[in-house]
C-alpha angles and dihedrals in degrees: 000000000000091000090056090050092049092047093049090050091052092047091049093051100037139039113229112220127183106237101202103075138006096221119101091240108042121188111255122184109221137194116215115212126125085318126026112237139164116271095214097038126243123297108202135171126202121214120191112244120235116259095239095043114111127202 
């Protein structure tokens, strides 16, 4: 439960942006096993949200 609380706090305070491409549907190479995951990992950027910005 504490992980969910920490994650929700981060998502409320920061915007998570994929750093690889600017298009809304970036190309991601995936590996399909029991779980599908990115081959090259995930490149993310966090931007601090404005104080007056609401979700």
